[in-house]
C-alpha positions in Angstrom: 129.6 192.4 -5.0 130.4 194.7 -2.0 126.7 195.9 -1.5 125.6 192.4 -1.2 127.9 191.2 1.4 127.0 195.0 3.4 123.4 193.9 3.2 123.9 190.7 4.1 126.0 191.7 7.0 123.0 194.2 8.3 120.6 191.3 8.2 122.6 189.1 10.1 123.4 191.9 12.4 119.6 192.9 13.0 117.5 191.7 15.9 115.3 188.8 15.6 111.6 189.8 15.5 109.9 188.3 18.3 107.2 185.5 18.3 104.2 186.7 19.6 103.0 184.4 22.0 99.6 182.7 21.4 96.7 183.8 22.7 95.6 182.0 26.0 91.8 180.7 25.9 89.4 179.9 28.4 91.0 176.7 30.8 89.2 173.5 29.7 87.6 173.4 32.8 85.5 176.7 32.4 82.0 175.2 32.3 82.4 174.1 35.6 84.1 177.6 36.9 81.2 179.1 35.0 78.7 177.0 36.4 80.3 177.6 40.1 80.1 180.8 39.8 76.7 180.8 38.9 74.7 178.3 41.4 77.2 180.3 43.7 74.3 182.6 45.1 71.3 180.3 45.2 73.0 177.8 47.1 74.4 180.4 49.9 70.6 181.6 49.4 69.0 178.4 49.8 71.7 177.3 52.6 70.6 179.7 54.9 67.0 179.4 54.4 67.9 176.3 55.2 69.5 176.4 58.5 66.8 179.3 59.4 64.6 176.5 59.1 63.0 175.5 62.9 64.4 172.0 63.1 67.6 173.9 62.0 67.6 176.1 64.6 66.7 173.2 67.3 69.4 171.2 66.2 72.0 174.4 66.8 70.4 174.8 70.1 70.6 171.1 71.2 74.4 171.1 69.9 75.3 174.5 71.3 73.8 173.5 74.9 75.1 170.2 75.0 79.2 171.5 73.9 78.3 174.8 76.5 77.1 172.6 79.1 80.0 169.9 79.1 82.8 172.3 77.9 83.8 173.8 81.4 83.9 170.1 82.8 86.0 169.1 79.8 88.0 172.0 81.1 88.5 170.5 84.7 89.4 167.4 83.6 91.8 168.3 81.2 93.4 170.4 83.9 93.3 168.1 86.3 95.2 165.7 84.1 97.7 168.5 83.1 98.4 168.8 86.8 98.0 164.9 88.0 101.3 164.4 85.3 103.0 167.6 85.9 102.9 167.6 89.6 102.1 164.6 91.2 104.9 161.8 91.6 104.0 158.2 90.8 104.3 157.0 93.8 101.2 158.3 94.8 98.8 156.0 93.3 100.7 153.3 94.0 100.5 154.1 97.9 96.6 155.1 97.8 95.6 151.9 95.8 95.5 148.6 97.4 98.1 146.7 95.5 95.7 144.1 94.9 93.8 144.9 91.7 90.6 143.4 92.4 90.6 145.7 95.7 91.7 148.6 94.1 88.5 148.5 91.6 85.8 149.1 94.0 88.6 151.4 95.9 88.9 153.8 93.3 84.8 153.2 92.5 84.6 154.9 95.9 87.0 157.6 95.4 84.8 159.2 92.0 82.5 160.6 95.0 84.7 162.9 95.6 85.2 165.1 92.4 82.5 167.0 91.1 82.8 166.4 87.5 80.7 164.9 84.8 81.7 162.1 82.0 84.1 164.8 79.8 86.2 165.2 82.9 86.5 162.2 84.0 87.7 160.3 80.8 91.2 162.4 80.3 91.6 162.2 84.4 91.5 158.1 83.9 93.6 158.0 80.7 96.5 160.1 82.9 95.7 157.7 86.1 96.7 155.3 83.5 100.0 156.5 82.6 100.9 157.2 85.8 100.5 153.1 86.4 97.0 153.1 88.5 96.0 149.6 86.9 93.0 150.4 83.9 90.1 148.1 85.6 90.8 150.9 88.9 91.0 153.7 86.0 87.6 152.7 84.4 86.3 152.0 87.6 86.5 155.4 88.8 86.3 157.0 85.6 82.7 155.0 85.3 81.3 156.1 89.1 83.2 159.5 89.5 80.3 161.9 87.3 77.7 159.3 88.8 78.0 159.5 92.6 79.7 162.7 93.2 78.0 165.1 95.6 77.0 167.6 93.0 75.1 165.2 91.6 73.4 163.3 94.5 72.1 166.8 95.3 71.0 167.4 92.1 68.7 164.0 92.5 67.9 164.7 95.6 66.2 168.3 93.9 64.8 166.8 90.9 62.4 163.9 92.9 62.1 165.5 96.9 60.7 163.5 98.8 62.3 160.7 97.3 65.1 159.7 99.5 65.1 156.4 98.0 65.9 157.3 94.5 68.8 158.7 95.1 70.1 156.2 97.3 69.3 153.6 94.2 71.3 155.9 92.0 74.3 155.4 94.2 74.4 152.3 94.6 73.2 151.2 91.4 76.2 153.7 89.8 78.8 152.5 92.4 77.8 148.5 91.5 78.0 149.2 87.1 81.3 151.0 88.7 82.9 148.1 90.3 81.7 145.1 87.7 82.8 146.9 85.0 86.7 147.0 86.9 86.0 143.6 87.5 85.2 142.3 83.9 88.2 144.3 82.6 90.5 142.3 85.3 88.6 138.8 83.7 88.2 139.5 79.9 90.0 143.0 79.2 92.7 142.7 77.1 96.0 145.3 76.3 95.3 145.5 72.6 91.9 147.0 73.3 93.5 149.7 74.6 95.7 152.4 72.8 96.5 155.5 75.1 97.1 158.8 73.1 100.7 159.1 73.2 102.3 162.2 74.5 104.8 163.7 77.5 104.0 161.5 80.5 105.7 163.0 84.1 108.2 165.6 84.5 111.5 165.6 82.4 114.4 166.2 84.6 116.0 170.2 82.6 111.8 171.0 82.0 109.4 173.6 84.1 106.8 171.7 85.5 104.6 174.2 84.3 105.7 174.2 80.7 104.8 170.2 81.3 101.4 171.0 82.5 100.7 173.4 79.7 101.8 171.2 77.3 99.4 168.6 78.8 96.6 170.5 79.3 96.6 172.0 75.5 97.3 168.4 73.9 94.0 166.8 76.1 92.0 169.9 76.1 91.8 170.0 72.1 92.0 166.3 71.9 89.4 165.7 73.5 87.3 168.8 72.3 86.8 168.1 69.2 85.1 164.5 69.5 83.1 166.2 72.3 81.6 168.1 69.4 81.3 165.1 67.3 78.9 163.8 70.1 76.8 166.9 70.6 76.5 167.0 66.6 75.3 163.3 67.0 72.7 164.2 70.3 71.2 166.5 68.2 70.5 165.0 65.3 68.6 162.4 67.2 66.3 165.0 69.4 65.7 166.8 65.9 65.3 163.5 64.2 62.9 161.6 66.3 59.4 162.7 67.2 58.0 162.9 70.4 54.9 161.0 69.8 57.8 157.9 69.7 57.6 158.3 74.0 54.6 157.6 74.4 55.2 154.0 72.5 57.3 152.8 75.1 55.8 154.4 78.2 53.2 151.5 78.5 55.6 148.4 79.1 58.1 147.6 82.2 60.9 146.7 80.6 60.5 148.7 77.1 60.2 151.2 78.9 63.8 150.8 80.9 65.2 149.5 77.6 63.9 152.7 75.8 64.8 155.4 78.6 68.4 153.7 78.5 69.0 154.1 74.8 67.7 157.8 75.4 70.0 158.5 78.1 72.7 157.4 75.2 71.9 159.4 72.4 70.6 162.8 74.4 74.2 163.3 76.4 72.9 165.4 78.9 75.2 166.0 81.5 75.2 163.9 84.8 74.6 167.5 86.8 71.3 168.2 85.0 69.8 164.7 83.9 68.1 163.9 87.0 65.8 166.9 86.2 65.1 165.5 82.8 64.3 161.9 84.6 61.9 163.7 86.7 60.0 165.3 84.1 59.4 162.0 82.4 56.3 160.9 84.4 55.0 158.8 82.0 57.9 156.4 82.8 58.4 154.0 86.3 60.4 155.1 88.9 63.0 152.3 87.8 62.8 153.3 83.6 63.9 156.7 85.2 66.5 154.9 87.3 68.3 153.3 84.3 68.3 157.0 81.9 70.2 158.2 85.2 72.2 155.1 85.9 73.2 154.8 82.4 73.4 158.9 81.2 76.6 159.6 83.0 78.1 156.2 81.9 77.4 155.9 78.3 76.2 158.9 75.8 77.6 160.1 72.2 80.6 162.0 73.9 81.3 160.2 76.1 82.3 157.2 73.5 83.1 159.8 70.9 85.7 161.2 73.7 86.7 157.3 74.6 87.2 156.2 71.2 89.6 159.0 70.4 91.6 159.1 74.0 91.8 154.8 74.0 90.6 153.9 70.8 88.0 152.6 68.9 88.1 149.0 69.5 87.8 149.9 73.3 84.8 152.3 73.1 83.0 150.0 71.2 83.3 147.4 73.8 83.4 149.0 77.1 80.4 151.0 75.9 78.3 148.1 75.1 79.1 146.3 78.3 78.5 148.8 80.6 75.4 149.8 79.2 74.2 146.0 79.6 75.6 146.1 83.1 73.7 149.5 83.8 70.3 148.4 82.9 70.6 145.0 85.0 71.8 146.5 87.7 69.1 149.5 87.8 66.4 146.8 87.0 68.1 144.6 89.9 68.3 147.6 92.7 65.9 150.0 91.3 63.1 147.0 91.7 64.6 146.4 95.0 64.4 149.9 96.4 61.3 152.1 94.2 
């Protein structure tokens, strides 16, 4: 009996034998993982070859060219926007522009003459002006006129069309009239709910360094607008590659079709305003009025500008404003170009 008790005590005191963990099998998704591993190499090889195709090389070149061409002006515009936001008192703009919004619109349009820059620079500047209390109609007139009538653009137009001073005059007048008409249209038909400016730090805060406010505003605007610039450049590059050049010859024979076609071409090509005159001069198969429409519409409405406006003011504004601007710019180009050219 004693031995039985001792044996039972030893059994109780002995450590329990650990259970062997069940062997881990393959995960349930192992077929997908195996297929991905097997196909990864050929897929990357095909993608690399596809990217080396002439069409894709042209697409990359155009997209990169548009981005690099516009980036310095976007940098200038966002820096100017940050400086206005941090250093310029709000009372400056209320004193510089007439109190009557209808009179402030043409004054703001003419003010675009003194700012060398393209459309990428005008969007953040116009947004900053609105934040500083400028009526949106005047800010939009400045947004449209600045990239179209500044001295750099007019000089480039004179160089691209030597011996044709009327082309320079026609571009100046058509662009100014378009900007003023669009400003007045906003006063008449514009609604506040269409305009949704991006919310960020506005003005100088007590206790904050002005340089810090400048840095924050510049960083926000540049990163925000830069992404939309890239999207617009990619869309323009896609059109350049997808549409054959033979399509140009179809529309050049008709006066009105050529005007409408070059206006649409200006929207999708997204050429910077400092360089679009040379592109227009190369389109020798089209009438002077059609080439004028190309130069008037392009700085005011193109894919990268629409993307920038949508990111800055909202899609509801960008769709309505871009459509109306295109119609007004084409009409002004046809009327003024028909009278002068």
